[in-house]
C-alpha positions as CSV (number, residue, x, y, z in Angstrom):
1,M,136.8,122.7,70.5
2,E,133.8,124.8,72.4
3,A,134.1,124.8,76.0
4,T,131.2,123.6,78.1
5,R,131.5,125.7,80.9
6,F,132.2,129.4,81.9
7,E,132.5,130.3,85.6
8,L,131.1,134.1,86.1
9,T,133.3,136.6,86.8
10,Q,133.0,139.5,89.5
11,P,131.6,142.0,87.0
12,D,129.4,139.0,85.9
13,L,128.2,138.4,89.5
14,L,127.8,142.3,90.6
15,L,124.5,141.8,88.1
16,I,123.0,138.9,89.5
17,P,119.9,140.6,91.5
18,H,119.0,142.8,88.3
19,H,117.0,142.5,85.4
20,Y,117.7,141.1,82.1
21,I,119.0,143.6,79.0
22,Q,116.2,144.8,77.2
23,K,116.8,146.7,74.2
24,G,114.9,147.1,70.8
25,L,114.4,148.8,67.2
26,L,111.5,150.5,65.2
27,F,111.7,150.2,61.3
28,P,109.0,151.4,59.1
29,K,107.2,148.6,57.3
30,P,108.6,148.5,53.8
31,S,105.7,150.0,51.4
32,H,106.9,147.6,48.5
33,Q,107.8,143.9,49.3
34,S,109.8,141.8,47.2
35,Q,108.6,138.7,49.3
36,P,106.1,137.6,51.6
37,F,105.9,139.4,54.9
38,I,105.9,136.1,56.4
39,Q,108.9,134.7,54.7
40,W,110.9,137.8,55.9
41,I,110.1,136.6,59.3
42,Q,111.2,133.2,58.8
43,R,114.5,135.0,57.7
44,L,114.9,136.8,60.6
45,E,114.1,133.7,62.9
46,T,116.5,131.7,60.9
47,A,119.8,134.2,60.9
48,F,118.9,134.5,65.1
49,F,119.8,130.8,65.6
50,K,122.4,131.0,63.2
51,A,123.9,133.9,65.0
52,L,123.0,131.8,68.6
53,D,125.3,129.2,67.1
54,I,128.2,131.9,67.0
55,F,127.3,132.8,70.7
56,Y,126.5,129.5,71.7
57,P,126.6,130.1,76.0
58,L,123.8,132.0,75.3
59,K,122.1,128.5,74.2
60,G,123.0,127.4,77.8
61,R,121.2,127.4,81.2
62,L,122.7,129.7,84.1
63,V,124.0,126.9,87.3
64,M,123.7,128.0,91.0
65,T,125.6,125.7,93.1
66,Q,125.1,125.9,96.9
67,N,128.4,126.1,98.7
68,D,129.3,123.8,102.0
69,D,130.3,126.9,104.1
70,V,128.7,128.7,107.2
71,Q,127.7,131.9,105.2
72,L,125.8,129.3,103.1
73,T,127.3,131.6,99.9
74,K,126.6,130.5,96.0
75,S,128.7,130.4,92.9
76,F,127.9,130.7,89.5
77,F,128.3,129.3,86.2
78,I,127.3,129.3,82.7
79,D,126.5,125.2,81.2
80,C,127.1,125.5,77.7
81,N,124.8,122.7,77.3
82,G,122.6,124.0,74.5
83,A,119.4,123.3,76.6
84,G,118.9,126.8,77.6
85,G,115.5,127.2,75.7
86,A,116.3,130.2,74.0
87,F,113.4,131.3,71.5
88,F,112.3,133.5,68.6
89,D,108.6,134.9,69.1
90,H,106.4,137.0,66.2
91,V,103.6,139.2,67.7
92,T,101.3,141.2,65.7
93,F,99.7,144.3,66.7
94,H,97.0,145.3,64.5
95,D,95.8,148.7,65.9
96,V,99.1,150.1,66.9
97,T,101.3,152.2,64.5
98,V,104.9,153.6,64.3
99,A,103.2,157.1,65.6
100,D,101.3,155.9,68.6
101,I,105.3,155.1,69.8
102,L,107.0,158.3,68.5
103,D,104.4,161.0,68.7
104,P,103.3,161.0,72.8
105,L,105.5,163.1,74.7
106,H,106.3,160.1,77.1
107,I,107.0,156.8,75.9
108,P,103.8,154.7,76.0
109,D,105.0,151.6,78.5
110,D,102.0,149.9,78.4
111,V,102.5,149.4,74.6
112,V,106.4,149.3,74.3
113,Y,107.0,146.9,77.2
114,S,104.6,144.2,75.1
115,F,107.1,144.4,72.7
116,F,109.8,142.3,74.7
117,P,110.0,138.8,76.1
118,L,111.1,138.1,79.4
119,N,109.9,141.0,81.0
120,F,111.0,141.6,85.0
121,V,113.0,138.3,85.0
122,C,115.8,138.8,87.4
123,N,119.3,137.3,86.1
124,F,119.8,134.9,88.7
125,Q,116.4,133.3,87.4
126,G,118.4,132.4,84.1
127,V,118.8,129.0,86.1
128,S,115.3,127.9,85.0
129,K,114.5,130.7,82.1
130,P,116.1,131.2,78.8
131,L,119.4,133.2,78.9
132,L,118.4,135.2,75.5
133,A,115.0,135.6,73.8
134,A,113.9,137.9,70.2
135,Q,110.6,139.1,69.5
136,V,109.5,140.6,66.3
137,T,106.3,142.4,66.6
138,E,104.9,143.5,63.4
139,L,102.8,146.5,63.6
140,V,100.4,148.2,61.2
141,D,103.1,150.3,59.4
142,G,106.2,149.4,61.1
143,I,108.2,146.5,62.8
144,F,109.6,146.5,66.3
145,I,112.9,143.8,67.0
146,A,113.5,143.1,70.5
147,L,116.1,141.0,72.4
148,S,116.4,140.4,75.9
149,A,119.5,138.8,76.7
150,N,120.5,137.4,80.8
151,H,122.8,140.4,82.1
152,S,125.0,138.3,84.2
153,V,126.1,136.4,81.0
154,A,126.5,139.6,78.3
155,D,127.4,143.4,78.9
156,G,125.8,145.8,76.5
157,T,128.9,145.5,74.0
158,M,128.2,141.7,73.7
159,F,124.6,142.2,73.3
160,W,125.0,144.8,70.7
161,L,127.5,142.6,68.8
162,F,125.0,139.5,69.0
163,F,122.3,142.2,67.5
164,N,124.7,143.2,64.5
165,T,125.6,139.6,64.1
166,W,122.2,138.9,63.8
167,S,121.3,141.7,61.5
168,Q,124.4,140.7,58.8
169,I,123.1,137.3,58.7
170,C,119.8,138.0,57.9
171,R,121.0,140.5,55.3
172,Q,123.0,138.0,53.9
173,N,120.2,135.5,53.4
174,G,121.0,133.2,56.0
175,V,124.8,132.9,55.0
176,V,127.7,133.8,57.5
177,L,130.3,135.5,55.0
178,D,132.1,136.8,57.8
179,P,131.3,135.9,61.2
180,P,132.6,137.3,64.4
181,H,135.0,135.5,66.7
182,P,133.7,136.2,69.8
183,V,135.8,135.4,73.1
184,F,134.0,133.9,76.0
185,D,136.8,132.5,78.1
186,R,137.2,134.1,81.4
187,D,140.6,133.3,82.6
188,Q,142.3,136.8,82.5
189,F,139.7,137.9,85.4
190,F,140.9,135.1,87.3
191,K,144.7,135.8,87.1
192,G,146.4,136.2,90.6
193,I,143.4,134.8,92.3
194,N,143.9,132.1,94.7
195,P,142.7,129.0,93.1
196,Y,141.4,127.6,96.2
197,L,139.2,130.7,96.1
198,L,137.7,129.5,92.9
199,P,134.9,129.6,91.9
200,L,133.7,133.2,93.2
201,R,131.7,132.8,96.3
202,I,128.7,135.5,97.0
203,P,126.1,135.8,100.0
204,F,123.0,135.3,98.2
205,D,119.4,134.5,98.7
206,P,117.0,134.1,95.6
207,D,113.7,134.2,97.9
208,R,115.0,137.5,99.5
209,N,116.2,139.2,96.5
210,T,113.0,138.1,94.2
211,N,110.9,139.7,96.7
212,N,113.0,142.8,98.1
213,T,115.0,144.3,95.2
214,P,113.9,147.1,93.0
215,S,114.4,144.5,89.8
216,S,111.4,142.6,90.9
217,T,108.6,144.8,90.0
218,P,107.5,147.8,87.7
219,I,108.2,151.2,89.0
220,P,106.1,154.3,88.2
221,L,108.4,156.2,86.4
222,K,107.8,158.5,82.7
223,Q,110.2,157.9,79.9
224,R,111.1,160.4,77.1
225,M,113.5,160.4,74.3
226,F,115.8,163.3,74.2
227,R,117.3,164.0,70.8
228,F,120.4,166.1,70.2
229,S,121.2,167.5,67.1
230,K,124.9,167.4,65.8
231,E,124.6,171.8,66.0
232,T,123.3,171.2,69.8
233,I,126.0,169.0,70.7
234,A,128.5,171.3,69.3
235,K,127.3,174.0,71.4
236,L,127.3,171.9,74.7
237,K,130.8,170.5,74.4
238,A,132.2,174.3,73.4
239,K,130.5,175.5,76.6
240,A,131.5,173.1,78.6
241,N,134.8,173.3,77.6
242,D,135.1,176.9,78.0
243,E,133.7,177.0,81.5
244,I,136.6,174.4,82.7
245,V,138.8,176.9,81.6
246,H,137.5,179.2,84.6
247,L,137.4,176.2,87.1
248,S,141.1,175.2,86.4
249,P,142.8,178.7,85.0
250,T,146.2,176.8,85.7
251,K,146.1,173.3,84.0
252,S,145.0,173.8,80.2
253,I,142.2,171.4,79.6
254,N,140.0,171.1,76.3
255,N,139.2,167.6,76.3
256,I,135.6,167.1,77.2
257,S,134.0,165.2,74.8
258,S,130.3,165.7,73.1
259,L,129.1,162.4,75.0
260,Q,130.2,164.3,78.6
261,A,129.3,167.4,77.5
262,V,125.3,166.3,77.3
263,M,125.7,163.8,79.9
264,A,126.8,166.9,82.0
265,H,123.8,168.8,80.7
266,L,121.3,166.3,81.6
267,W,122.6,165.9,85.1
268,V,122.5,169.6,85.8
269,S,119.0,169.7,84.2
270,I,117.5,166.9,86.6
271,T,119.3,168.4,89.9
272,R,117.6,171.7,88.9
273,N,113.7,170.0,88.4
274,R,114.4,168.2,91.5
275,S,113.1,171.1,93.3
276,Y,113.2,169.4,97.0
277,L,116.9,169.6,96.4
278,K,118.9,171.9,99.1
279,S,122.3,173.4,97.6
280,E,124.4,171.6,100.3
281,D,122.3,168.3,99.3
282,E,125.0,165.5,97.5
283,V,124.0,164.5,94.3
284,S,125.6,161.6,92.1
285,Y,125.8,160.4,88.6
286,I,126.8,156.6,88.1
287,V,128.6,156.1,84.9
288,M,129.0,152.6,83.7
289,V,132.7,152.3,82.4
290,G,134.0,150.0,79.9
291,L,136.8,147.8,80.9
292,R,138.0,146.1,77.5
293,Q,140.9,148.5,77.0
294,R,141.6,149.1,80.7
295,M,142.5,145.4,81.6
296,E,146.1,144.7,81.3
297,P,146.5,143.1,78.2
298,P,143.4,144.6,76.9
299,L,140.6,142.3,76.7
300,S,139.3,141.7,72.9
301,E,136.6,143.9,71.7
302,A,134.9,140.4,71.3
303,Y,135.2,139.4,74.6
304,C,131.6,138.1,75.6
305,G,131.1,138.6,79.6
306,N,130.7,141.4,81.6
307,A,133.7,143.8,81.0
308,V,132.8,147.2,82.9
309,M,132.9,148.9,86.3
310,F,130.9,151.3,87.6
311,G,132.0,155.0,88.0
312,N,130.6,157.2,90.8
313,V,130.7,161.0,90.2
314,E,129.6,163.3,93.4
315,T,129.1,166.8,94.2
316,T,126.6,169.3,95.9
317,A,123.2,170.2,94.0
318,G,124.8,173.8,94.9
319,K,127.7,173.2,92.7
320,L,126.0,172.2,90.1
321,L,123.8,174.4,89.8
322,G,126.0,177.4,90.7
323,K,128.2,179.1,88.4
324,N,130.1,177.1,85.6
325,G,128.0,173.9,86.9
326,L,128.1,172.6,83.0
327,G,131.5,172.5,83.1
328,R,132.3,171.2,86.5
329,A,129.9,168.5,86.0
330,A,131.7,167.7,82.4
331,L,135.3,167.7,84.1
332,E,134.3,165.6,87.1
333,M,132.9,162.9,84.6
334,N,136.1,163.6,82.5
335,K,137.9,162.1,85.1
336,M,135.7,158.9,85.0
337,V,134.4,158.2,81.3
338,V,136.1,157.5,78.2
339,S,133.7,158.3,75.3
340,H,133.0,155.7,72.6
341,T,132.1,156.4,69.3
342,P,128.7,155.7,68.3
343,K,128.2,153.5,65.7
344,K,125.9,154.5,62.5
345,A,122.2,153.6,62.5
346,Q,120.7,154.1,59.1
347,E,117.9,152.2,59.1
348,P,116.4,151.9,62.4
349,V,113.7,154.9,63.3
350,T,114.0,154.7,66.7
351,V,115.4,152.4,69.5
352,R,113.6,151.6,72.9
353,S,114.5,149.8,75.9
354,G,112.1,147.1,77.9
355,P,111.0,147.6,81.4
356,A,114.2,146.1,82.8
357,N,116.1,147.9,85.3
358,K,114.3,151.0,85.6
359,Y,114.9,153.3,88.1
360,D,114.3,157.3,88.8
361,G,117.1,159.1,87.2
362,K,118.4,156.3,85.0
363,L,119.7,157.8,81.5
364,T,120.5,155.5,78.7
365,V,122.2,156.8,75.8
366,F,122.0,155.5,72.1
367,P,123.8,156.9,68.7
368,G,120.9,159.2,67.2
369,S,119.3,158.3,63.9
370,E,121.0,161.4,62.2
371,Q,124.8,161.7,61.6
372,G,126.4,163.1,64.9
373,S,123.3,163.4,67.3
374,I,122.8,161.6,70.3
375,D,119.5,159.8,71.9
376,F,118.8,159.8,75.4
377,E,116.5,157.7,76.8
378,G,115.4,159.4,80.3
379,L,113.4,158.1,83.4
380,L,111.8,160.2,86.1
381,F,109.4,160.1,89.0
382,P,106.4,162.2,87.4
383,K,106.3,165.5,89.3
384,P,103.9,164.7,92.4
385,S,100.6,166.9,93.0
386,H,101.9,167.1,96.8
387,Q,105.2,166.7,98.5
388,S,104.7,163.6,100.8
389,Q,104.0,161.3,97.8
390,P,108.2,161.7,96.5
391,F,108.9,161.8,100.3
392,T,106.9,158.0,100.8
393,Q,108.8,157.0,98.1
394,W,112.2,157.9,99.4
395,I,111.4,156.4,102.8
396,Q,110.2,153.0,100.6
397,R,114.0,153.7,98.7
398,L,115.7,153.6,102.5
399,E,114.2,150.6,103.6
400,T,115.0,148.6,100.2
401,A,118.5,149.6,100.7
402,F,118.5,148.8,104.3
403,F,117.6,145.2,103.4
404,K,120.1,145.2,100.8
405,A,123.1,146.2,102.9
406,L,121.8,143.7,105.6
407,D,122.3,140.5,103.0
408,I,125.9,141.8,102.6
409,F,126.4,142.3,106.4
410,Y,124.2,139.4,106.9
411,P,125.5,138.1,110.3
412,L,123.7,141.4,111.6
413,A,120.4,139.4,110.5
414,G,120.9,136.3,112.6
415,R,121.0,135.8,116.3
416,L,123.1,135.8,119.0
417,V,123.1,132.6,121.0
418,M,124.3,131.8,124.6
419,T,125.1,128.1,125.8
420,Q,125.3,127.0,129.5
421,N,128.8,125.3,129.9
422,D,128.7,122.1,131.9
423,D,131.7,123.4,134.4
424,V,131.7,124.4,138.3
425,Q,131.8,128.1,137.3
426,L,128.6,127.5,135.5
427,T,130.2,129.9,132.6
428,K,128.7,130.8,129.3
429,S,129.6,130.8,125.7
430,F,128.1,133.1,123.0
431,F,128.3,132.5,119.0
432,I,125.9,134.3,116.1
433,D,123.8,132.0,114.6
434,Y,123.5,133.1,110.9
435,N,119.9,132.0,110.0
436,G,118.0,135.3,109.1
437,A,116.0,134.9,111.8
438,G,117.4,137.7,114.2
439,G,114.3,140.1,113.4
440,A,116.5,142.9,112.2
441,F,113.9,145.6,111.2
442,F,113.5,149.0,109.9
443,D,110.9,151.5,111.4
444,H,109.3,155.0,109.6
445,V,108.4,157.3,112.8
446,T,106.4,160.8,112.4
447,F,106.7,163.9,114.7
448,H,104.6,166.4,113.6
449,D,105.7,169.0,116.5
450,V,109.2,168.5,116.5
451,T,111.6,170.9,113.9
452,V,115.1,170.7,113.4
453,A,115.7,174.1,115.8
454,D,114.1,171.9,118.5
455,I,117.3,169.7,118.6
456,L,119.8,172.3,117.2
457,D,119.3,175.2,119.2
458,S,118.9,174.0,122.8
459,L,122.0,174.6,124.9
460,Y,122.1,171.0,125.8
461,I,120.7,167.8,123.7
462,P,116.7,167.6,124.7
463,D,117.8,163.9,125.5
464,D,113.5,163.1,126.2
465,V,113.2,163.9,122.3
466,V,116.5,162.9,120.8
467,Y,116.4,159.4,122.6
468,S,113.0,158.5,121.3
469,F,114.5,158.8,117.6
470,F,116.2,155.3,118.4
471,P,114.8,152.2,118.1
472,L,116.0,149.1,120.9
473,N,116.8,151.6,123.5
474,F,118.7,150.6,127.0
475,L,119.1,147.1,125.4
476,C,122.0,145.3,126.8
477,N,124.2,143.3,124.0
478,F,123.8,139.7,125.6
479,Q,119.8,140.6,125.1
480,G,120.8,139.7,121.5
481,V,119.5,136.3,122.5
482,S,116.0,137.6,122.0
483,K,116.5,141.0,120.4
484,P,117.3,142.0,117.0
485,L,121.0,142.6,116.4
486,L,120.4,145.5,114.1
487,A,117.3,148.3,113.8
488,A,117.2,151.3,111.9
489,Q,114.5,153.8,112.7
490,V,113.7,157.0,110.1
491,T,112.1,159.6,112.5
492,E,110.6,162.5,110.0
493,L,110.5,165.9,111.6
494,V,108.4,168.8,110.7
495,D,111.5,169.8,108.5
496,G,114.1,167.3,108.6
497,V,114.9,163.4,108.8
498,F,116.9,161.7,111.4
499,I,118.4,158.4,110.6
500,A,119.2,156.2,113.3
501,L,120.9,152.7,113.9
502,S,121.2,150.5,116.9
503,A,123.6,147.7,116.5
504,N,124.5,144.9,119.0
505,H,128.0,146.0,120.2
506,S,129.2,142.1,120.8
507,V,128.8,141.6,116.9
508,A,129.8,144.9,115.6
509,D,132.4,147.7,116.6
510,G,132.3,151.3,115.5
511,T,134.0,150.8,112.2
512,M,131.7,147.9,111.2
513,F,128.8,150.2,112.4
514,W,129.9,152.9,110.1
515,L,130.8,150.8,107.1
516,F,127.0,149.3,107.4
517,F,125.7,153.1,107.5
518,N,128.0,154.2,104.6
519,T,126.9,151.1,102.6
520,W,123.4,151.7,103.4
521,S,123.6,155.4,102.2
522,Q,125.5,154.3,99.0
523,I,123.1,151.8,98.0
524,C,120.2,154.4,98.7
525,H,122.3,156.8,96.3
526,Q,122.3,154.6,93.6
527,N,118.8,153.9,93.8
528,G,119.1,150.4,94.8
529,V,122.1,149.5,92.7
530,I,125.0,148.1,94.4
531,L,127.4,149.0,92.5
532,D,130.7,148.2,94.8
533,P,129.7,146.4,97.6
534,P,132.5,146.4,100.4
535,H,133.8,142.7,101.0
536,S,133.2,142.3,104.9
537,V,135.4,140.2,106.8
538,F,133.2,138.2,109.2
539,D,135.9,135.3,109.9
540,R,137.3,135.5,113.6
541,D,139.7,132.8,113.3
542,Q,142.7,135.0,113.4
543,F,141.9,135.7,117.2
544,F,142.0,132.2,118.1
545,E,145.3,131.4,117.0
546,G,147.2,129.8,119.3
547,I,144.7,129.2,121.5
548,N,144.4,125.4,122.9
549,P,141.3,124.2,120.9
550,Y,140.0,122.9,124.3
551,L,139.4,126.1,125.5
552,L,137.1,127.1,122.6
553,P,134.2,128.5,122.2
554,L,135.4,130.8,125.0
555,R,134.0,130.9,128.4
556,I,133.1,133.8,130.6
557,P,131.5,133.8,133.9
558,F,128.1,135.6,133.4
559,D,124.9,135.7,135.2
560,P,122.1,137.7,132.5
561,N,119.7,138.1,135.8
562,R,122.6,139.9,137.5
563,N,124.0,142.0,134.7
564,I,120.5,143.4,133.6
565,N,119.9,144.8,137.3
566,N,123.5,146.2,138.0
567,T,125.1,147.3,134.5
568,P,125.0,151.2,133.7
569,S,123.7,150.0,130.5
570,S,120.1,148.8,132.1
571,T,118.8,152.3,132.9
572,P,119.2,156.1,131.7
573,I,121.5,158.4,133.8
574,S,120.6,161.9,134.5
575,L,123.2,163.5,132.4
576,K,123.7,166.8,130.4
577,Q,124.8,166.5,126.8
578,R,126.1,169.3,124.5
579,I,127.9,169.6,121.4
580,L,130.9,171.0,120.9
581,R,132.1,172.7,117.8
582,F,136.0,173.3,117.1
583,P,136.6,175.3,114.5
584,K,139.8,174.7,112.3
585,E,141.5,177.9,113.9
586,T,140.8,176.9,117.3
587,I,142.1,173.1,116.9
588,A,145.2,174.2,115.1
589,K,145.8,176.8,118.0
590,L,145.2,173.9,120.5
591,K,147.6,171.6,118.2
592,A,150.8,174.2,118.4
593,K,149.9,174.5,122.3
594,A,150.3,170.9,123.0
595,N,153.4,170.5,120.7
596,A,155.1,173.6,122.6
597,E,154.2,172.6,125.7
598,I,155.9,168.9,125.6
599,V,159.2,170.7,124.7
600,D,159.1,171.8,128.1
601,L,158.3,168.3,129.6
602,L,160.9,166.6,127.4
603,P,163.6,168.9,126.3
604,T,166.2,166.4,125.7
605,K,163.8,164.6,123.8
606,P,162.4,166.7,120.5
607,I,159.0,165.5,120.1
608,N,156.2,167.4,117.5
609,N,153.9,165.0,116.4
610,I,150.8,165.7,118.7
611,S,148.1,165.1,116.4
612,S,144.9,167.6,116.5
613,L,142.7,164.8,117.7
614,Q,145.0,164.3,120.5
615,A,145.4,167.9,121.3
616,V,141.5,168.8,121.8
617,M,140.9,165.6,123.5
618,A,143.6,166.5,126.2
619,H,142.1,170.2,126.4
620,L,138.6,168.4,127.1
621,W,140.1,166.4,129.7
622,V,141.7,169.4,131.4
623,S,138.7,171.3,131.1
624,I,136.3,168.8,132.6
625,T,139.0,168.1,135.6
626,R,138.9,171.4,136.0
627,N,135.3,171.7,136.3
628,R,135.2,168.8,139.0
629,S,135.9,170.7,142.1
630,Y,135.8,168.2,144.5
631,L,138.9,166.6,143.1
632,K,142.4,167.3,145.1
633,P,145.9,167.5,143.3
634,E,146.8,164.0,144.7
635,D,143.7,162.5,143.3
636,E,144.1,160.1,140.2
637,V,142.5,160.8,137.2
638,C,142.2,158.7,134.0
639,Y,140.7,159.1,130.8
640,I,139.2,155.8,129.1
641,I,139.0,155.9,125.5
642,V,135.9,153.6,124.4
643,V,132.7,153.5,122.7
644,G,129.6,152.3,124.2
645,S,127.1,153.0,126.9
646,K,126.6,156.4,128.7
647,Y,128.5,157.4,131.6
648,D,129.9,160.3,133.4
649,G,132.5,162.2,131.4
650,K,132.0,160.4,128.0
651,L,133.8,161.9,124.9
652,T,132.5,161.1,121.6
653,V,134.1,162.3,118.5
654,F,132.4,163.1,115.3
655,P,133.6,164.7,111.7
656,G,132.7,167.9,111.7
657,S,130.1,169.3,109.3
658,E,132.2,172.3,107.8
659,Q,135.8,171.6,106.3
660,G,138.5,172.1,108.7
661,K,136.1,171.4,111.5
662,A,137.8,167.9,111.8
663,L,136.5,167.4,114.8
664,T,132.7,167.6,116.6
665,L,133.0,166.5,120.3
666,S,129.6,164.9,121.6
667,S,128.0,163.9,124.6
668,V,130.4,165.5,127.1
669,K,128.5,164.2,130.4
670,L,128.6,165.3,133.8
671,A,127.1,163.6,136.4
672,L,124.1,165.7,138.0
673,E,125.6,164.7,141.7
674,S,125.8,167.7,144.3
675,K,129.4,167.2,144.2
676,A,130.0,167.3,140.8
677,S,130.2,170.8,139.2
678,T,127.6,171.0,136.1
679,S,129.8,174.2,135.0
680,W,131.3,174.1,131.2
681,N,133.4,177.4,131.5
682,G,136.6,176.2,130.2
683,V,135.2,173.7,127.9
684,V,134.7,175.7,125.1
685,P,137.6,177.9,124.0
């Protein structure tokens, strides 16, 4: 008995904002036909719908439901009602030949894209669009057979299983002799999940995704097919396995596959041709890995749904282009990817993909038409005549990624609301309204006369310059009632870029701030694709446990007018800022000294657990106190560890830029008052 409904799993939902899968095969037209061509087309059409009967969910409709929660989340399922409108189309191009497709150096997108149905349709649009469509395009001397399938319903394995089933039925004159037994049940993905959490919910705004995702419009990329012969692949594989011996001399490794070697070669080649990359710049390679054999128990190869995960391999451009770069790239991929044996393809001349899910640097692998060969479809931005063009595109990529990250951290797109309580103290209460109307923004500014050296070479941080790199300066958190809760500014310098975020501190602490920043960075690195989004928790109920409900919402005595005038956050303070860098060796000495000294303080209680961070912070506290010459021995001194506004004596800790420099202390500020010393003697060891 056929099921009537299938809930989408987490791997399915990850692909909701993206395009349909679009792939097609190019065949030569037979020189002698045993039957009229139109009859062969009819046979293809009959076989298509017979295959569709086997893969019946693809005849259905995607359904999106609005959940009754404060985040206004959505859930998705497949309604197997047969009313999805899957279709077969036949098109004739009287002036296009096979050579027009194969001979150009770059794939002629304007021609090839017209061979596909459902172009630029996003997966969530399956609520009103067919989940599957086929188009057979008749050329002067060839035939192109294309399929477009909703990627939230089917992954690549299911896509080609349908394609091969369709081909088999057609060859057998419409007789289904040995049909596959596709598995549509998704229960294995839901094992161990609390039933109350089903169906799965995701924060999703269809209107925003249609307008802002890179899946919504074509991108000006250049595409090429790279064919690697059996002999070339063998050489690359041998070279990769030879190089990893030098990388891991004590570890005998000789299992780099042919596919991994070729993928590594392409990664190195593309990185080399991106001349704007510096040796220290991070580069990444995103690999889609099948889950069917990784599940416990393993999923059936006939499982029809998304059973993939994304692996991200990262290194630097310098390491990739340095000695043994091919082996290094292949070794990293080897940890992530398990190669699959390509199926033979004896009849098609070549394979091409539609305009879906195109982005700079994407590589798609296909079995080659010759036994043992591999074809790669590669996409890159065309080489610009001026460097300003790719930089502008990078800025646009940053902006797109910023708003995608904001979709995940959706409260930051809302507004802070202050309510006046009806009590004698005239207290206030605050909440975040998730209305998306907070006005969070992204800005791009250019400074034509400021260099990186202007920032780094000064003894003190040039505040007049650096502060201009930030949006929403000197705003207090309660002003979020009329100001954005989040804003980004990318400042382009002569030879550098400064990326800044300002976030309302009543809504987000440092951990959430950097989680957003890192998510934004990850999405940008992955060309706008959200592979492994964080599962941010915005619910605050745990803080209210045990509090009398009559005391909620919490109330505080607060006068906005008074706070704007009197808080230290309201006006700039004339402080001096420096970056103090502590090398690995100095940190080790300070830690050892601190642990040695506490033995004298606590001789009967052996303690040896002062951390590196504690030791350096203690050193700074002592140094600053020593330089405040107005202090008497009996004067009390205190150390407040807090993240927030600028004030005298504040210390902010960041990771160092070099390995082992785990601590970079920023923003040590001393007030420029007559009684305060501005000397930094003794602060830097």
